[in-house]
PDB file of N, CA, C and O in Angstrom:
ATOM      1  N   MET A   1     -28.606   5.085   8.118  1.00  0.00           N
ATOM      2  CA  MET A   1     -27.593   4.334   8.813  1.00  0.00           C
ATOM      3  C   MET A   1     -26.271   4.459   8.064  1.00  0.00           C
ATOM      4  O   MET A   1     -26.225   4.353   6.838  1.00  0.00           O
ATOM      5  N   LYS A   2     -25.206   4.685   8.813  1.00  0.00           N
ATOM      6  CA  LYS A   2     -23.901   4.906   8.211  1.00  0.00           C
ATOM      7  C   LYS A   2     -23.263   3.576   7.814  1.00  0.00           C
ATOM      8  O   LYS A   2     -23.303   2.607   8.571  1.00  0.00           O
ATOM      9  N   ARG A   3     -22.678   3.542   6.626  1.00  0.00           N
ATOM     10  CA  ARG A   3     -22.011   2.333   6.147  1.00  0.00           C
ATOM     11  C   ARG A   3     -20.577   2.298   6.634  1.00  0.00           C
ATOM     12  O   ARG A   3     -19.966   3.342   6.862  1.00  0.00           O
ATOM     13  N   LEU A   4     -20.041   1.106   6.793  1.00  0.00           N
ATOM     14  CA  LEU A   4     -18.656   0.945   7.221  1.00  0.00           C
ATOM     15  C   LEU A   4     -17.720   1.150   6.041  1.00  0.00           C
ATOM     16  O   LEU A   4     -18.008   0.717   4.926  1.00  0.00           O
ATOM     17  N   ASN A   5     -16.589   1.817   6.296  1.00  0.00           N
ATOM     18  CA  ASN A   5     -15.593   1.905   5.234  1.00  0.00           C
ATOM     19  C   ASN A   5     -14.733   0.642   5.261  1.00  0.00           C
ATOM     20  O   ASN A   5     -14.915  -0.214   6.127  1.00  0.00           O
ATOM     21  N   VAL A   6     -13.815   0.525   4.336  1.00  0.00           N
ATOM     22  CA  VAL A   6     -13.052  -0.710   4.164  1.00  0.00           C
ATOM     23  C   VAL A   6     -12.163  -0.999   5.368  1.00  0.00           C
ATOM     24  O   VAL A   6     -12.045  -2.151   5.786  1.00  0.00           O
ATOM     25  N   LYS A   7     -11.542   0.026   5.926  1.00  0.00           N
ATOM     26  CA  LYS A   7     -10.675  -0.189   7.087  1.00  0.00           C
ATOM     27  C   LYS A   7     -11.474  -0.711   8.273  1.00  0.00           C
ATOM     28  O   LYS A   7     -10.984  -1.551   9.028  1.00  0.00           O
ATOM     29  N   GLN A   8     -12.682  -0.229   8.441  1.00  0.00           N
ATOM     30  CA  GLN A   8     -13.525  -0.720   9.520  1.00  0.00           C
ATOM     31  C   GLN A   8     -13.954  -2.160   9.279  1.00  0.00           C
ATOM     32  O   GLN A   8     -14.023  -2.959  10.214  1.00  0.00           O
ATOM     33  N   LYS A   9     -14.242  -2.488   8.031  1.00  0.00           N
ATOM     34  CA  LYS A   9     -14.603  -3.873   7.707  1.00  0.00           C
ATOM     35  C   LYS A   9     -13.447  -4.820   7.979  1.00  0.00           C
ATOM     36  O   LYS A   9     -13.645  -5.899   8.536  1.00  0.00           O
ATOM     37  N   VAL A  10     -12.235  -4.423   7.587  1.00  0.00           N
ATOM     38  CA  VAL A  10     -11.051  -5.255   7.831  1.00  0.00           C
ATOM     39  C   VAL A  10     -10.821  -5.401   9.330  1.00  0.00           C
ATOM     40  O   VAL A  10     -10.456  -6.480   9.798  1.00  0.00           O
ATOM     41  N   PHE A  11     -11.031  -4.322  10.089  1.00  0.00           N
ATOM     42  CA  PHE A  11     -10.898  -4.389  11.545  1.00  0.00           C
ATOM     43  C   PHE A  11     -11.861  -5.409  12.129  1.00  0.00           C
ATOM     44  O   PHE A  11     -11.469  -6.218  12.970  1.00  0.00           O
ATOM     45  N   TRP A  12     -13.122  -5.383  11.694  1.00  0.00           N
ATOM     46  CA  TRP A  12     -14.101  -6.307  12.250  1.00  0.00           C
ATOM     47  C   TRP A  12     -13.840  -7.749  11.812  1.00  0.00           C
ATOM     48  O   TRP A  12     -14.166  -8.681  12.547  1.00  0.00           O
ATOM     49  N   VAL A  13     -13.265  -7.942  10.641  1.00  0.00           N
ATOM     50  CA  VAL A  13     -12.862  -9.290  10.232  1.00  0.00           C
ATOM     51  C   VAL A  13     -11.752  -9.794  11.153  1.00  0.00           C
ATOM     52  O   VAL A  13     -11.768 -10.955  11.562  1.00  0.00           O
ATOM     53  N   ALA A  14     -10.786  -8.926  11.484  1.00  0.00           N
ATOM     54  CA  ALA A  14      -9.697  -9.309  12.387  1.00  0.00           C
ATOM     55  C   ALA A  14     -10.226  -9.600  13.789  1.00  0.00           C
ATOM     56  O   ALA A  14      -9.802 -10.567  14.421  1.00  0.00           O
ATOM     57  N   VAL A  15     -11.143  -8.777  14.275  1.00  0.00           N
ATOM     58  CA  VAL A  15     -11.729  -9.010  15.602  1.00  0.00           C
ATOM     59  C   VAL A  15     -12.497 -10.327  15.623  1.00  0.00           C
ATOM     60  O   VAL A  15     -12.405 -11.084  16.589  1.00  0.00           O
ATOM     61  N   GLY A  16     -13.242 -10.600  14.580  1.00  0.00           N
ATOM     62  CA  GLY A  16     -13.978 -11.862  14.495  1.00  0.00           C
ATOM     63  C   GLY A  16     -13.049 -13.066  14.458  1.00  0.00           C
ATOM     64  O   GLY A  16     -13.320 -14.085  15.093  1.00  0.00           O
ATOM     65  N   SER A  17     -11.946 -12.948  13.710  1.00  0.00           N
ATOM     66  CA  SER A  17     -10.978 -14.045  13.645  1.00  0.00           C
ATOM     67  C   SER A  17     -10.337 -14.295  15.005  1.00  0.00           C
ATOM     68  O   SER A  17     -10.190 -15.442  15.425  1.00  0.00           O
ATOM     69  N   LEU A  18      -9.960 -13.226  15.687  1.00  0.00           N
ATOM     70  CA  LEU A  18      -9.368 -13.383  17.017  1.00  0.00           C
ATOM     71  C   LEU A  18     -10.368 -13.960  18.018  1.00  0.00           C
ATOM     72  O   LEU A  18     -10.001 -14.789  18.851  1.00  0.00           O
ATOM     73  N   ALA A  19     -11.622 -13.529  17.943  1.00  0.00           N
ATOM     74  CA  ALA A  19     -12.644 -14.058  18.843  1.00  0.00           C
ATOM     75  C   ALA A  19     -12.870 -15.542  18.597  1.00  0.00           C
ATOM     76  O   ALA A  19     -12.995 -16.322  19.541  1.00  0.00           O
ATOM     77  N   LEU A  20     -12.923 -15.932  17.324  1.00  0.00           N
ATOM     78  CA  LEU A  20     -13.111 -17.348  16.993  1.00  0.00           C
ATOM     79  C   LEU A  20     -11.917 -18.186  17.433  1.00  0.00           C
ATOM     80  O   LEU A  20     -12.086 -19.300  17.930  1.00  0.00           O
ATOM     81  N   ALA A  21     -10.708 -17.652  17.253  1.00  0.00           N
ATOM     82  CA  ALA A  21      -9.512 -18.370  17.701  1.00  0.00           C
ATOM     83  C   ALA A  21      -9.493 -18.513  19.220  1.00  0.00           C
ATOM     84  O   ALA A  21      -9.037 -19.532  19.740  1.00  0.00           O
ATOM     85  N   THR A  22      -9.984 -17.502  19.935  1.00  0.00           N
ATOM     86  CA  THR A  22     -10.046 -17.575  21.392  1.00  0.00           C
ATOM     87  C   THR A  22     -11.043 -18.643  21.840  1.00  0.00           C
ATOM     88  O   THR A  22     -10.773 -19.392  22.778  1.00  0.00           O
ATOM     89  N   VAL A  23     -12.177 -18.712  21.179  1.00  0.00           N
ATOM     90  CA  VAL A  23     -13.164 -19.750  21.517  1.00  0.00           C
ATOM     91  C   VAL A  23     -12.591 -21.136  21.263  1.00  0.00           C
ATOM     92  O   VAL A  23     -12.787 -22.048  22.066  1.00  0.00           O
ATOM     93  N   VAL A  24     -11.884 -21.298  20.149  1.00  0.00           N
ATOM     94  CA  VAL A  24     -11.270 -22.592  19.850  1.00  0.00           C
ATOM     95  C   VAL A  24     -10.184 -22.917  20.866  1.00  0.00           C
ATOM     96  O   VAL A  24      -9.974 -24.086  21.191  1.00  0.00           O
ATOM     97  N   MET A  25      -9.486 -21.893  21.376  1.00  0.00           N
ATOM     98  CA  MET A  25      -8.459 -22.128  22.392  1.00  0.00           C
ATOM     99  C   MET A  25      -9.101 -22.559  23.713  1.00  0.00           C
ATOM    100  O   MET A  25      -8.537 -23.389  24.427  1.00  0.00           O
ATOM    101  N   LEU A  26     -10.254 -22.015  24.042  1.00  0.00           N
ATOM    102  CA  LEU A  26     -10.932 -22.403  25.271  1.00  0.00           C
ATOM    103  C   LEU A  26     -11.603 -23.776  25.170  1.00  0.00           C
ATOM    104  O   LEU A  26     -11.783 -24.459  26.178  1.00  0.00           O
ATOM    105  N   PHE A  27     -11.966 -24.168  23.967  1.00  0.00           N
ATOM    106  CA  PHE A  27     -12.605 -25.462  23.736  1.00  0.00           C
ATOM    107  C   PHE A  27     -11.813 -26.257  22.690  1.00  0.00           C
ATOM    108  O   PHE A  27     -12.302 -26.463  21.579  1.00  0.00           O
ATOM    109  N   PRO A  28     -10.608 -26.704  23.027  1.00  0.00           N
ATOM    110  CA  PRO A  28      -9.771 -27.392  22.042  1.00  0.00           C
ATOM    111  C   PRO A  28     -10.228 -28.836  21.826  1.00  0.00           C
ATOM    112  O   PRO A  28     -11.005 -29.376  22.613  1.00  0.00           O
ATOM    113  N   PRO A  29      -9.735 -29.452  20.746  1.00  0.00           N
ATOM    114  CA  PRO A  29     -10.035 -30.868  20.519  1.00  0.00           C
ATOM    115  C   PRO A  29      -9.180 -31.749  21.437  1.00  0.00           C
ATOM    116  O   PRO A  29      -7.989 -31.496  21.620  1.00  0.00           O
ATOM    117  N   PHE A  30      -9.794 -32.771  22.004  1.00  0.00           N
ATOM    118  CA  PHE A  30      -9.098 -33.698  22.896  1.00  0.00           C
ATOM    119  C   PHE A  30      -9.048 -35.082  22.274  1.00  0.00           C
ATOM    120  O   PHE A  30      -9.879 -35.440  21.439  1.00  0.00           O
ATOM    121  N   TYR A  31      -8.055 -35.851  22.698  1.00  0.00           N
ATOM    122  CA  TYR A  31      -7.962 -37.255  22.306  1.00  0.00           C
ATOM    123  C   TYR A  31      -7.377 -38.047  23.468  1.00  0.00           C
ATOM    124  O   TYR A  31      -6.791 -37.482  24.392  1.00  0.00           O
ATOM    125  N   VAL A  32      -7.543 -39.344  23.405  1.00  0.00           N
ATOM    126  CA  VAL A  32      -6.950 -40.244  24.389  1.00  0.00           C
ATOM    127  C   VAL A  32      -6.441 -41.470  23.633  1.00  0.00           C
ATOM    128  O   VAL A  32      -7.030 -41.901  22.642  1.00  0.00           O
ATOM    129  N   GLN A  33      -5.339 -42.016  24.124  1.00  0.00           N
ATOM    130  CA  GLN A  33      -4.756 -43.199  23.498  1.00  0.00           C
ATOM    131  C   GLN A  33      -5.057 -44.394  24.383  1.00  0.00           C
ATOM    132  O   GLN A  33      -4.606 -44.460  25.527  1.00  0.00           O
ATOM    133  N   ALA A  34      -5.831 -45.348  23.845  1.00  0.00           N
ATOM    134  CA  ALA A  34      -6.229 -46.527  24.604  1.00  0.00           C
ATOM    135  C   ALA A  34      -5.860 -47.771  23.811  1.00  0.00           C
ATOM    136  O   ALA A  34      -6.321 -47.955  22.685  1.00  0.00           O
ATOM    137  N   GLN A  35      -5.042 -48.611  24.389  1.00  0.00           N
ATOM    138  CA  GLN A  35      -4.619 -49.887  23.792  1.00  0.00           C
ATOM    139  C   GLN A  35      -4.038 -49.690  22.395  1.00  0.00           C
ATOM    140  O   GLN A  35      -4.309 -50.474  21.485  1.00  0.00           O
ATOM    141  N   GLY A  36      -3.248 -48.650  22.235  1.00  0.00           N
ATOM    142  CA  GLY A  36      -2.591 -48.381  20.963  1.00  0.00           C
ATOM    143  C   GLY A  36      -3.450 -47.666  19.949  1.00  0.00           C
ATOM    144  O   GLY A  36      -2.959 -47.290  18.884  1.00  0.00           O
ATOM    145  N   ASN A  37      -4.707 -47.469  20.247  1.00  0.00           N
ATOM    146  CA  ASN A  37      -5.604 -46.753  19.341  1.00  0.00           C
ATOM    147  C   ASN A  37      -5.809 -45.327  19.840  1.00  0.00           C
ATOM    148  O   ASN A  37      -5.910 -45.082  21.042  1.00  0.00           O
ATOM    149  N   ILE A  38      -5.868 -44.400  18.904  1.00  0.00           N
ATOM    150  CA  ILE A  38      -6.127 -43.009  19.254  1.00  0.00           C
ATOM    151  C   ILE A  38      -7.616 -42.747  19.054  1.00  0.00           C
ATOM    152  O   ILE A  38      -8.162 -42.959  17.971  1.00  0.00           O
ATOM    153  N   VAL A  39      -8.254 -42.282  20.118  1.00  0.00           N
ATOM    154  CA  VAL A  39      -9.695 -42.035  20.093  1.00  0.00           C
ATOM    155  C   VAL A  39      -9.933 -40.544  20.305  1.00  0.00           C
ATOM    156  O   VAL A  39      -9.522 -39.983  21.321  1.00  0.00           O
ATOM    157  N   GLY A  40     -10.586 -39.914  19.360  1.00  0.00           N
ATOM    158  CA  GLY A  40     -10.918 -38.497  19.492  1.00  0.00           C
ATOM    159  C   GLY A  40     -12.096 -38.317  20.436  1.00  0.00           C
ATOM    160  O   GLY A  40     -13.092 -39.037  20.348  1.00  0.00           O
ATOM    161  N   LEU A  41     -11.976 -37.358  21.332  1.00  0.00           N
ATOM    162  CA  LEU A  41     -13.043 -37.094  22.297  1.00  0.00           C
ATOM    163  C   LEU A  41     -13.863 -35.872  21.919  1.00  0.00           C
ATOM    164  O   LEU A  41     -14.826 -35.537  22.608  1.00  0.00           O
ATOM    165  N   GLY A  42     -13.499 -35.210  20.844  1.00  0.00           N
ATOM    166  CA  GLY A  42     -14.222 -34.012  20.433  1.00  0.00           C
ATOM    167  C   GLY A  42     -13.713 -32.780  21.163  1.00  0.00           C
ATOM    168  O   GLY A  42     -12.658 -32.811  21.797  1.00  0.00           O
ATOM    169  N   HIS A  43     -14.463 -31.706  21.069  1.00  0.00           N
ATOM    170  CA  HIS A  43     -14.084 -30.445  21.696  1.00  0.00           C
ATOM    171  C   HIS A  43     -14.718 -30.374  23.075  1.00  0.00           C
ATOM    172  O   HIS A  43     -15.864 -30.778  23.271  1.00  0.00           O
ATOM    173  N   SER A  44     -13.960 -29.858  24.018  1.00  0.00           N
ATOM    174  CA  SER A  44     -14.451 -29.704  25.382  1.00  0.00           C
ATOM    175  C   SER A  44     -13.739 -28.519  26.019  1.00  0.00           C
ATOM    176  O   SER A  44     -12.700 -28.075  25.531  1.00  0.00           O
ATOM    177  N   PHE A  45     -14.307 -28.005  27.121  1.00  0.00           N
ATOM    178  CA  PHE A  45     -13.691 -26.898  27.828  1.00  0.00           C
ATOM    179  C   PHE A  45     -12.298 -27.312  28.285  1.00  0.00           C
ATOM    180  O   PHE A  45     -12.108 -28.430  28.765  1.00  0.00           O
ATOM    181  N   TYR A  46     -11.324 -26.418  28.138  1.00  0.00           N
ATOM    182  CA  TYR A  46      -9.914 -26.753  28.366  1.00  0.00           C
ATOM    183  C   TYR A  46      -9.649 -27.270  29.775  1.00  0.00           C
ATOM    184  O   TYR A  46      -8.870 -28.207  29.946  1.00  0.00           O
ATOM    185  N   PHE A  47     -10.273 -26.685  30.773  1.00  0.00           N
ATOM    186  CA  PHE A  47      -9.938 -27.002  32.154  1.00  0.00           C
ATOM    187  C   PHE A  47     -10.638 -28.247  32.690  1.00  0.00           C
ATOM    188  O   PHE A  47     -10.499 -28.560  33.872  1.00  0.00           O
ATOM    189  N   THR A  48     -11.391 -28.971  31.846  1.00  0.00           N
ATOM    190  CA  THR A  48     -11.999 -30.217  32.308  1.00  0.00           C
ATOM    191  C   THR A  48     -10.991 -31.350  32.348  1.00  0.00           C
ATOM    192  O   THR A  48     -11.139 -32.278  33.143  1.00  0.00           O
ATOM    193  N   GLY A  49      -9.967 -31.291  31.506  1.00  0.00           N
ATOM    194  CA  GLY A  49      -8.904 -32.297  31.532  1.00  0.00           C
ATOM    195  C   GLY A  49      -9.368 -33.685  31.164  1.00  0.00           C
ATOM    196  O   GLY A  49      -8.993 -34.649  31.831  1.00  0.00           O
ATOM    197  N   LYS A  50     -10.170 -33.821  30.127  1.00  0.00           N
ATOM    198  CA  LYS A  50     -10.675 -35.129  29.712  1.00  0.00           C
ATOM    199  C   LYS A  50      -9.596 -36.020  29.111  1.00  0.00           C
ATOM    200  O   LYS A  50      -9.668 -37.244  29.224  1.00  0.00           O
ATOM    201  N   GLY A  51      -8.624 -35.433  28.489  1.00  0.00           N
ATOM    202  CA  GLY A  51      -7.575 -36.196  27.832  1.00  0.00           C
ATOM    203  C   GLY A  51      -6.470 -35.246  27.419  1.00  0.00           C
ATOM    204  O   GLY A  51      -6.248 -34.215  28.053  1.00  0.00           O
ATOM    205  N   ARG A  52      -5.780 -35.606  26.351  1.00  0.00           N
ATOM    206  CA  ARG A  52      -4.716 -34.747  25.832  1.00  0.00           C
ATOM    207  C   ARG A  52      -5.270 -33.837  24.749  1.00  0.00           C
ATOM    208  O   ARG A  52      -6.165 -34.213  23.991  1.00  0.00           O
ATOM    209  N   VAL A  53      -4.720 -32.638  24.694  1.00  0.00           N
ATOM    210  CA  VAL A  53      -5.129 -31.698  23.646  1.00  0.00           C
ATOM    211  C   VAL A  53      -4.460 -32.113  22.342  1.00  0.00           C
ATOM    212  O   VAL A  53      -3.253 -32.354  22.305  1.00  0.00           O
ATOM    213  N   ASP A  54      -5.233 -32.195  21.292  1.00  0.00           N
ATOM    214  CA  ASP A  54      -4.713 -32.522  19.965  1.00  0.00           C
ATOM    215  C   ASP A  54      -4.136 -31.241  19.358  1.00  0.00           C
ATOM    216  O   ASP A  54      -4.829 -30.504  18.657  1.00  0.00           O
ATOM    217  N   THR A  55      -2.862 -30.995  19.641  1.00  0.00           N
ATOM    218  CA  THR A  55      -2.244 -29.734  19.233  1.00  0.00           C
ATOM    219  C   THR A  55      -2.142 -29.602  17.711  1.00  0.00           C
ATOM    220  O   THR A  55      -2.249 -28.496  17.180  1.00  0.00           O
ATOM    221  N   GLY A  56      -1.941 -30.693  17.020  1.00  0.00           N
ATOM    222  CA  GLY A  56      -1.870 -30.620  15.561  1.00  0.00           C
ATOM    223  C   GLY A  56      -3.181 -30.141  14.961  1.00  0.00           C
ATOM    224  O   GLY A  56      -3.193 -29.273  14.088  1.00  0.00           O
ATOM    225  N   LEU A  57      -4.277 -30.705  15.429  1.00  0.00           N
ATOM    226  CA  LEU A  57      -5.589 -30.291  14.943  1.00  0.00           C
ATOM    227  C   LEU A  57      -5.902 -28.866  15.376  1.00  0.00           C
ATOM    228  O   LEU A  57      -6.493 -28.102  14.612  1.00  0.00           O
ATOM    229  N   LEU A  58      -5.510 -28.500  16.600  1.00  0.00           N
ATOM    230  CA  LEU A  58      -5.736 -27.142  17.087  1.00  0.00           C
ATOM    231  C   LEU A  58      -4.990 -26.121  16.238  1.00  0.00           C
ATOM    232  O   LEU A  58      -5.552 -25.086  15.881  1.00  0.00           O
ATOM    233  N   LEU A  59      -3.743 -26.396  15.914  1.00  0.00           N
ATOM    234  CA  LEU A  59      -2.973 -25.486  15.062  1.00  0.00           C
ATOM    235  C   LEU A  59      -3.552 -25.400  13.657  1.00  0.00           C
ATOM    236  O   LEU A  59      -3.545 -24.330  13.048  1.00  0.00           O
ATOM    237  N   MET A  60      -4.053 -26.517  13.138  1.00  0.00           N
ATOM    238  CA  MET A  60      -4.659 -26.498  11.813  1.00  0.00           C
ATOM    239  C   MET A  60      -5.935 -25.642  11.811  1.00  0.00           C
ATOM    240  O   MET A  60      -6.184 -24.895  10.865  1.00  0.00           O
ATOM    241  N   ILE A  61      -6.732 -25.756  12.865  1.00  0.00           N
ATOM    242  CA  ILE A  61      -7.946 -24.947  12.965  1.00  0.00           C
ATOM    243  C   ILE A  61      -7.586 -23.469  13.044  1.00  0.00           C
ATOM    244  O   ILE A  61      -8.200 -22.643  12.369  1.00  0.00           O
ATOM    245  N   TRP A  62      -6.585 -23.128  13.873  1.00  0.00           N
ATOM    246  CA  TRP A  62      -6.144 -21.731  13.952  1.00  0.00           C
ATOM    247  C   TRP A  62      -5.646 -21.224  12.614  1.00  0.00           C
ATOM    248  O   TRP A  62      -5.959 -20.101  12.220  1.00  0.00           O
ATOM    249  N   PHE A  63      -4.870 -22.045  11.905  1.00  0.00           N
ATOM    250  CA  PHE A  63      -4.369 -21.653  10.588  1.00  0.00           C
ATOM    251  C   PHE A  63      -5.524 -21.367   9.634  1.00  0.00           C
ATOM    252  O   PHE A  63      -5.500 -20.374   8.907  1.00  0.00           O
ATOM    253  N   LEU A  64      -6.533 -22.233   9.635  1.00  0.00           N
ATOM    254  CA  LEU A  64      -7.677 -22.029   8.744  1.00  0.00           C
ATOM    255  C   LEU A  64      -8.460 -20.772   9.111  1.00  0.00           C
ATOM    256  O   LEU A  64      -8.920 -20.050   8.227  1.00  0.00           O
ATOM    257  N   ILE A  65      -8.616 -20.504  10.410  1.00  0.00           N
ATOM    258  CA  ILE A  65      -9.321 -19.295  10.834  1.00  0.00           C
ATOM    259  C   ILE A  65      -8.598 -18.057  10.330  1.00  0.00           C
ATOM    260  O   ILE A  65      -9.214 -17.175   9.732  1.00  0.00           O
ATOM    261  N   PHE A  66      -7.283 -17.987  10.572  1.00  0.00           N
ATOM    262  CA  PHE A  66      -6.536 -16.792  10.184  1.00  0.00           C
ATOM    263  C   PHE A  66      -6.326 -16.711   8.671  1.00  0.00           C
ATOM    264  O   PHE A  66      -6.229 -15.613   8.124  1.00  0.00           O
ATOM    265  N   ALA A  67      -6.254 -17.846   7.994  1.00  0.00           N
ATOM    266  CA  ALA A  67      -6.140 -17.818   6.532  1.00  0.00           C
ATOM    267  C   ALA A  67      -7.432 -17.282   5.914  1.00  0.00           C
ATOM    268  O   ALA A  67      -7.385 -16.462   4.997  1.00  0.00           O
ATOM    269  N   CYS A  68      -8.576 -17.739   6.407  1.00  0.00           N
ATOM    270  CA  CYS A  68      -9.858 -17.232   5.886  1.00  0.00           C
ATOM    271  C   CYS A  68     -10.031 -15.756   6.206  1.00  0.00           C
ATOM    272  O   CYS A  68     -10.510 -14.994   5.366  1.00  0.00           O
ATOM    273  N   GLY A  69      -9.646 -15.340   7.416  1.00  0.00           N
ATOM    274  CA  GLY A  69      -9.721 -13.923   7.768  1.00  0.00           C
ATOM    275  C   GLY A  69      -8.804 -13.080   6.914  1.00  0.00           C
ATOM    276  O   GLY A  69      -9.182 -11.987   6.492  1.00  0.00           O
ATOM    277  N   GLY A  70      -7.601 -13.570   6.650  1.00  0.00           N
ATOM    278  CA  GLY A  70      -6.668 -12.845   5.798  1.00  0.00           C
ATOM    279  C   GLY A  70      -7.147 -12.751   4.360  1.00  0.00           C
ATOM    280  O   GLY A  70      -7.026 -11.704   3.723  1.00  0.00           O
ATOM    281  N   LEU A  71      -7.692 -13.850   3.853  1.00  0.00           N
ATOM    282  CA  LEU A  71      -8.214 -13.820   2.488  1.00  0.00           C
ATOM    283  C   LEU A  71      -9.413 -12.882   2.361  1.00  0.00           C
ATOM    284  O   LEU A  71      -9.547 -12.169   1.366  1.00  0.00           O
ATOM    285  N   LEU A  72     -10.273 -12.883   3.360  1.00  0.00           N
ATOM    286  CA  LEU A  72     -11.415 -11.975   3.326  1.00  0.00           C
ATOM    287  C   LEU A  72     -10.955 -10.524   3.408  1.00  0.00           C
ATOM    288  O   LEU A  72     -11.501  -9.666   2.715  1.00  0.00           O
ATOM    289  N   SER A  73      -9.966 -10.239   4.241  1.00  0.00           N
ATOM    290  CA  SER A  73      -9.431  -8.878   4.336  1.00  0.00           C
ATOM    291  C   SER A  73      -8.787  -8.449   3.019  1.00  0.00           C
ATOM    292  O   SER A  73      -8.985  -7.323   2.560  1.00  0.00           O
ATOM    293  N   ALA A  74      -8.015  -9.355   2.416  1.00  0.00           N
ATOM    294  CA  ALA A  74      -7.387  -9.037   1.126  1.00  0.00           C
ATOM    295  C   ALA A  74      -8.444  -8.790   0.058  1.00  0.00           C
ATOM    296  O   ALA A  74      -8.298  -7.878  -0.756  1.00  0.00           O
ATOM    297  N   PHE A  75      -9.499  -9.585   0.053  1.00  0.00           N
ATOM    298  CA  PHE A  75     -10.580  -9.380  -0.910  1.00  0.00           C
ATOM    299  C   PHE A  75     -11.243  -8.021  -0.706  1.00  0.00           C
ATOM    300  O   PHE A  75     -11.537  -7.320  -1.674  1.00  0.00           O
ATOM    301  N   LEU A  76     -11.480  -7.648   0.556  1.00  0.00           N
ATOM    302  CA  LEU A  76     -12.090  -6.349   0.836  1.00  0.00           C
ATOM    303  C   LEU A  76     -11.194  -5.211   0.363  1.00  0.00           C
ATOM    304  O   LEU A  76     -11.675  -4.231  -0.206  1.00  0.00           O
ATOM    305  N   LEU A  77      -9.884  -5.341   0.602  1.00  0.00           N
ATOM    306  CA  LEU A  77      -8.952  -4.293   0.182  1.00  0.00           C
ATOM    307  C   LEU A  77      -8.841  -4.224  -1.337  1.00  0.00           C
ATOM    308  O   LEU A  77      -8.734  -3.133  -1.896  1.00  0.00           O
ATOM    309  N   MET A  78      -8.866  -5.377  -2.014  1.00  0.00           N
ATOM    310  CA  MET A  78      -8.786  -5.383  -3.480  1.00  0.00           C
ATOM    311  C   MET A  78     -10.025  -4.760  -4.099  1.00  0.00           C
ATOM    312  O   MET A  78      -9.918  -3.991  -5.055  1.00  0.00           O
ATOM    313  N   THR A  79     -11.199  -5.079  -3.570  1.00  0.00           N
ATOM    314  CA  THR A  79     -12.412  -4.504  -4.145  1.00  0.00           C
ATOM    315  C   THR A  79     -12.462  -3.003  -3.902  1.00  0.00           C
ATOM    316  O   THR A  79     -13.012  -2.268  -4.723  1.00  0.00           O
ATOM    317  N   ASP A  80     -11.896  -2.528  -2.784  1.00  0.00           N
ATOM    318  CA  ASP A  80     -11.853  -1.091  -2.522  1.00  0.00           C
ATOM    319  C   ASP A  80     -10.926  -0.393  -3.500  1.00  0.00           C
ATOM    320  O   ASP A  80     -11.263   0.675  -4.012  1.00  0.00           O
ATOM    321  N   LYS A  81      -9.758  -0.978  -3.770  1.00  0.00           N
ATOM    322  CA  LYS A  81      -8.823  -0.360  -4.710  1.00  0.00           C
ATOM    323  C   LYS A  81      -9.410  -0.332  -6.117  1.00  0.00           C
ATOM    324  O   LYS A  81      -9.256   0.659  -6.830  1.00  0.00           O
ATOM    325  N   SER A  82     -10.081  -1.408  -6.523  1.00  0.00           N
ATOM    326  CA  SER A  82     -10.651  -1.430  -7.870  1.00  0.00           C
ATOM    327  C   SER A  82     -11.806  -0.437  -7.989  1.00  0.00           C
ATOM    328  O   SER A  82     -11.996   0.157  -9.051  1.00  0.00           O
ATOM    329  N   SER A  83     -12.577  -0.247  -6.922  1.00  0.00           N
ATOM    330  CA  SER A  83     -13.661   0.734  -6.999  1.00  0.00           C
ATOM    331  C   SER A  83     -13.106   2.155  -6.982  1.00  0.00           C
ATOM    332  O   SER A  83     -13.691   3.044  -7.600  1.00  0.00           O
ATOM    333  N   ASN A  84     -11.984   2.392  -6.284  1.00  0.00           N
ATOM    334  CA  ASN A  84     -11.365   3.719  -6.285  1.00  0.00           C
ATOM    335  C   ASN A  84     -10.786   4.039  -7.662  1.00  0.00           C
ATOM    336  O   ASN A  84     -10.859   5.182  -8.113  1.00  0.00           O
ATOM    337  N   GLU A  85     -10.210   3.035  -8.333  1.00  0.00           N
ATOM    338  CA  GLU A  85      -9.661   3.260  -9.674  1.00  0.00           C
ATOM    339  C   GLU A  85     -10.791   3.548 -10.656  1.00  0.00           C
ATOM    340  O   GLU A  85     -10.632   4.377 -11.552  1.00  0.00           O
ATOM    341  N   ALA A  86     -11.923   2.878 -10.501  1.00  0.00           N
ATOM    342  CA  ALA A  86     -13.066   3.099 -11.392  1.00  0.00           C
ATOM    343  C   ALA A  86     -13.653   4.485 -11.163  1.00  0.00           C
ATOM    344  O   ALA A  86     -14.100   5.130 -12.111  1.00  0.00           O
ATOM    345  N   ASP A  87     -13.659   4.950  -9.916  1.00  0.00           N
ATOM    346  CA  ASP A  87     -14.190   6.287  -9.604  1.00  0.00           C
ATOM    347  C   ASP A  87     -13.306   7.389 -10.140  1.00  0.00           C
ATOM    348  O   ASP A  87     -13.800   8.456 -10.507  1.00  0.00           O
ATOM    349  N   SER A  88     -11.975   7.145 -10.192  1.00  0.00           N
ATOM    350  CA  SER A  88     -11.058   8.193 -10.634  1.00  0.00           C
ATOM    351  C   SER A  88     -11.049   8.356 -12.144  1.00  0.00           C
ATOM    352  O   SER A  88     -10.567   9.374 -12.641  1.00  0.00           O
ATOM    353  N   LYS A  89     -11.568   7.386 -12.891  1.00  0.00           N
ATOM    354  CA  LYS A  89     -11.560   7.479 -14.364  1.00  0.00           C
ATOM    355  C   LYS A  89     -12.677   8.300 -14.888  1.00  0.00           C
ATOM    356  O   LYS A  89     -12.803   8.469 -16.101  1.00  0.00           O
TER     357      LYS A  89
END
């Protein structure tokens, strides 16, 4: 079985991050404000219209998804460069 090279691994990390962000966009967190209290309704399909979308929480989730994907990609690229330097010596 053929192993993936680093560019392919980074590509699949990016595809996974985008897929996860798309799922979170389709099922965002909802909340409703009742008698001055904010009540979280959890995640639900976007088109059900249960309440208001918690955009702050949604943006934070997206940020965490892309930050983890970016860090994983950077780690993959760093380990590839260090292994190439070790091979050239």
